[in-house]
Legacy VTK file of the C-alpha trace (Angstrom):
# vtk DataFile Version 3.0
C-alpha trace
ASCII
DATASET POLYDATA
POINTS 182 float
-77.504 25.892 3.986
-74.391 27.103 5.578
-73.485 30.658 5.982
-69.805 31.406 5.496
-70.053 34.735 7.220
-70.681 33.240 10.614
-67.559 32.704 12.689
-66.529 29.340 14.044
-66.958 29.031 17.782
-65.376 26.605 20.256
-67.632 24.101 21.869
-66.026 24.713 25.226
-63.514 27.315 26.431
-59.737 26.514 26.276
-58.274 24.935 29.384
-55.046 26.221 30.795
-52.487 23.571 31.717
-49.744 24.235 34.210
-46.801 21.841 33.696
-45.615 20.194 36.866
-42.241 18.777 37.887
-43.019 15.245 36.656
-43.992 16.510 33.219
-40.361 17.538 32.630
-38.502 15.027 34.796
-39.874 11.782 33.318
-39.056 12.553 29.623
-35.558 13.794 30.553
-34.951 10.690 32.679
-36.085 8.419 29.820
-33.767 10.254 27.390
-30.776 9.870 29.739
-31.461 6.142 30.152
-31.651 5.658 26.360
-28.322 7.485 25.898
-26.581 5.314 28.552
-27.949 2.077 27.095
-26.825 3.099 23.589
-23.355 4.109 24.790
-22.670 0.874 26.703
-24.126 -1.304 23.943
-21.822 0.278 21.350
-18.855 -0.051 23.695
-19.616 -3.745 24.273
-19.997 -4.432 20.540
-16.671 -2.740 19.777
-14.941 -4.794 22.454
-16.413 -8.023 21.044
-15.291 -7.182 17.506
-11.778 -6.434 18.684
-11.989 -2.849 17.489
-10.609 -1.589 20.786
-6.835 -1.488 20.341
-4.501 -2.790 22.945
-1.500 -0.648 23.665
1.607 -2.654 22.872
4.714 -2.055 24.942
7.558 -0.465 23.024
10.466 -2.809 22.430
13.654 -0.744 22.711
15.995 -3.568 21.760
17.977 -3.192 18.532
16.095 -4.414 15.427
18.552 -7.232 14.726
17.918 -8.763 18.174
14.130 -8.615 17.755
14.395 -10.210 14.319
16.875 -12.877 15.480
14.344 -13.843 18.133
11.558 -14.065 15.522
13.854 -16.029 13.216
14.556 -18.537 16.002
10.802 -18.901 16.569
10.321 -19.507 12.848
13.078 -22.122 12.796
11.515 -23.861 15.830
8.177 -24.121 13.994
9.901 -26.518 11.540
7.702 -25.377 8.643
10.204 -26.624 6.066
10.185 -30.129 7.538
6.361 -30.074 7.483
6.403 -29.071 3.814
4.775 -25.681 4.485
7.156 -23.812 2.184
4.766 -20.976 1.312
4.062 -20.271 4.998
7.799 -20.415 5.751
8.662 -17.864 3.045
5.757 -15.628 3.993
6.990 -15.440 7.596
10.636 -15.153 6.537
9.789 -12.238 4.246
7.696 -10.602 6.979
10.621 -10.757 9.419
12.905 -9.147 6.820
10.327 -6.435 6.137
9.956 -5.755 9.856
13.743 -5.491 10.117
13.823 -2.989 7.231
11.027 -1.038 8.880
12.791 -0.843 12.246
16.351 -0.382 10.974
15.794 1.943 8.008
12.470 3.592 8.995
10.766 2.443 5.771
7.181 1.128 5.962
8.278 -2.074 4.247
5.573 -4.329 5.696
2.890 -2.541 3.673
5.014 -2.116 0.541
5.594 -4.266 -2.510
9.054 -5.452 -3.449
9.299 -2.785 -6.174
8.253 -0.004 -3.796
10.893 -1.121 -1.305
13.480 -1.241 -4.085
12.675 2.367 -5.023
12.912 3.839 -1.520
15.633 1.673 0.003
18.684 3.799 0.878
21.630 3.583 -1.483
24.216 4.247 1.201
25.534 0.704 1.546
25.058 -0.911 -1.851
26.266 -4.336 -0.688
23.630 -4.599 2.056
21.001 -3.168 -0.309
21.850 -5.776 -2.961
21.619 -8.676 -0.475
18.347 -7.526 1.092
16.676 -6.915 -2.265
17.892 -10.267 -3.583
16.515 -11.949 -0.464
13.127 -10.249 -0.884
13.016 -11.075 -4.583
13.606 -14.780 -3.908
10.897 -14.873 -1.270
8.505 -13.006 -3.595
9.041 -15.655 -6.280
7.998 -18.356 -3.835
5.029 -16.405 -2.493
3.590 -15.156 -5.793
5.159 -16.993 -8.736
4.596 -20.446 -7.229
8.331 -21.185 -7.406
9.199 -24.107 -5.138
12.829 -24.001 -3.980
14.671 -27.047 -2.727
14.903 -27.688 0.988
18.636 -26.918 0.805
17.993 -23.514 -0.831
15.402 -22.651 1.803
17.707 -23.607 4.658
20.531 -21.690 2.987
18.315 -18.578 2.893
17.461 -19.012 6.565
21.134 -19.371 7.512
22.056 -16.373 5.370
19.438 -14.326 7.222
20.860 -15.441 10.591
24.391 -14.484 9.452
23.134 -11.169 8.077
21.475 -10.219 11.383
24.441 -11.439 13.412
26.596 -9.128 11.276
24.732 -6.209 12.862
25.569 -7.660 16.268
29.261 -7.765 15.333
29.109 -4.157 14.078
27.518 -3.013 17.330
30.212 -4.787 19.369
32.910 -3.002 17.352
31.161 0.359 17.858
30.733 -0.246 21.623
34.403 -1.231 22.079
35.421 1.893 20.146
33.293 4.043 22.451
34.863 2.495 25.536
38.377 3.194 24.221
37.480 6.825 23.543
36.262 7.372 27.110
LINES 1 183
182 0 1 2 3 4 5 6 7 8 9 10 11 12 13 14 15 16 17 18 19 20 21 22 23 24 25 26 27 28 29 30 31 32 33 34 35 36 37 38 39 40 41 42 43 44 45 46 47 48 49 50 51 52 53 54 55 56 57 58 59 60 61 62 63 64 65 66 67 68 69 70 71 72 73 74 75 76 77 78 79 80 81 82 83 84 85 86 87 88 89 90 91 92 93 94 95 96 97 98 99 100 101 102 103 104 105 106 107 108 109 110 111 112 113 114 115 116 117 118 119 120 121 122 123 124 125 126 127 128 129 130 131 132 133 134 135 136 137 138 139 140 141 142 143 144 145 146 147 148 149 150 151 152 153 154 155 156 157 158 159 160 161 162 163 164 165 166 167 168 169 170 171 172 173 174 175 176 177 178 179 180 181
């Protein structure tokens, strides 16, 4: 029978342990190594996935020049001749949206046609009408499966060239006016 009044006794006395240098150093060293491995692994994975952003140089040229250059590249791709009408209009619309973004400080690339129409400045109604008409035509091709004729597509491209060159002419007039005032 067991007696609950008796106290429990240790079989042997408690030993005292004095921690030494290695008892602290090794676990801390292992922890530091794990942290470094984790850090560099994550950094390598991000670089592989393309998550690390490259810093793009700022292009200080006027928006019409940048867009004329992109328009020339688009024309040189000869998408219309290849029958890639949807791709042509997608890129054409993107160039116009980038122009709006740079020239009018509207985030047009991320916006729908109707959002652009709502926020587009009403200062020059003629330019506004032409740009919105241009975007509407390209939206019909991109989303409504409208297939314009080759002549209509080339006409739109030439109109866009003329439109951007109009900004060049306006800048030349402004620069000659500044020189006369000096």
